[in-house]
N, C-alpha and C positions, 0 to 999 in steps of 0.2 A: 701608797706614798711613792713607790718607784714609778708607777704609771703617771703620776702628776709630774715628777721630775722629767720623765721622758717627753711629756707634752710640752713642758716649758723649754727644754733644751733643743728639741727638734722642730718646734713649730716656728714657722716664718710668718710674716705679715701676709694675709690673704685679704680678699675683698671685704668681707664683713668685719674682720678684725681691724683693717685699715680704716674703714668707715667709722667704727666705734672709737678708734683713737682720735680721728679728726673731730668727732662729736665731743669727746672728753676735752680735747684741746681748746675748742671754741668756748665751751662752757667754763673751763678753768680761766681762760684769759678774760672773759667778760666778768666773771665773779671777782677776779683779781683787781680789775680796774674799779669796779663799783665798791667793793669792800674797803680797799685801802683808801680810795677817795673819801669815803665816809669817815674813816678813822682820822686821816690827816686834816680834813676840813673841820671836823669836830674839835680836834686838838688846836687847830689854828684859831677857831672861834673862841677858845678859852684863853687866848693871848699867851700861849706857851712859846718859849724860845725855839729857834730852829733846831737845836740839838734834840730837844724833847720831841719835836715834831718828827724828826728823823727816826729816833728810837721807837716812837709809837708806830710809825709806818713800817719799820722793819719787823717789829714784833708781830704786828697784824699780818704782814706779808708771810712770815714763816708759819704762824698759826693757821692762817687761811689755806696755805698750800698743803699743809699736813691734813687739814680737815677735808679739803677737796679730794686729795689722793685717797684718804681712807673711805670717804663716801663712794667714790668711783669703784674702789676695789670691792667693797661690800655689794654694791649694786650689780656690777658685772659678774661677780662670783655667783650671785643668786641667779642671774640670767644664764650663766654657764651651767649651773646645776640643772636648770630647766631644760637646756639644750641637750645635756648628756642623758637626762631621763627620757626625753623625746627620742633621742637617737637609740637608746636601749629598747624602748617600746616599738619604734619603727623597725628595728632589726628582728624583734620577735614577731611582729605582725606581718612582716613581709613573707615569712614562710607559711603562715597560717591563712591570712586573708589577702591574697594577691589581688583580687578584684576590687575590694573596697578601698584600698590605699591609692588608687590611680589618680584621684582628684585632689589629694592632699600634697602640700609642699614637703619635699623630702629634705632632711638635714643630712649633710655629709660630715664626716669627722673633721675634715679640714676647715669647716665653717664654724666650729666651736670657738667662742671668744676667749681671749686671755685677759684676765683682770689686771695682771701686772702691767700690760701695755697701756691700758686705759688709765691706771693710777699714775704711772710715770708721766704720761702725756698731760694729765690734769695738773700734776704737781708743778712741772716746769712751765707750763703755759700760764698757770696762776702767778708764778714768780715774774714772768715776762710782762704780764698785764699789770701787775702791781707796781712794776718799776715806773710806769708812765706817770701816775699821780705822785708817787713818792719822789721822783726826781723833779717833777714840776714844782712841788711845794718846797722841796729842800733847796733847790737852786735859785728860787726866786727871792727877790729882796723882801724885806719885812713890810714895806709899804704896799706891795701887791698882795 
């Protein structure tokens, strides 16, 4: 547990972690736009008033953001476990099999992903993406 705390507090964004955060952010924003659009358009098709549309959109936005963040956290946590396992095997194999490891990609400890970064990026980008259809449907007149 102390080792995990050390990794979280001392780790900065590095290339692979930054790339992972960008990926999570793009997926979160896309999902936010599509999911909340579906919710508010479905509610609008049911001839609900603007207040109900807004509440439906906000609840979908919060539920979707939490879902995306949880999914990203679980996904990147599994990927991190694989990386840590590979790092451990790589460390053991480098002392025993120096010649057979020369053609394989080496993982450095600094390249291990952080699931909290991806989950946070996904959560906030989902909220930002969801604001587009939510504001569009909430601020438009009822005839549109």
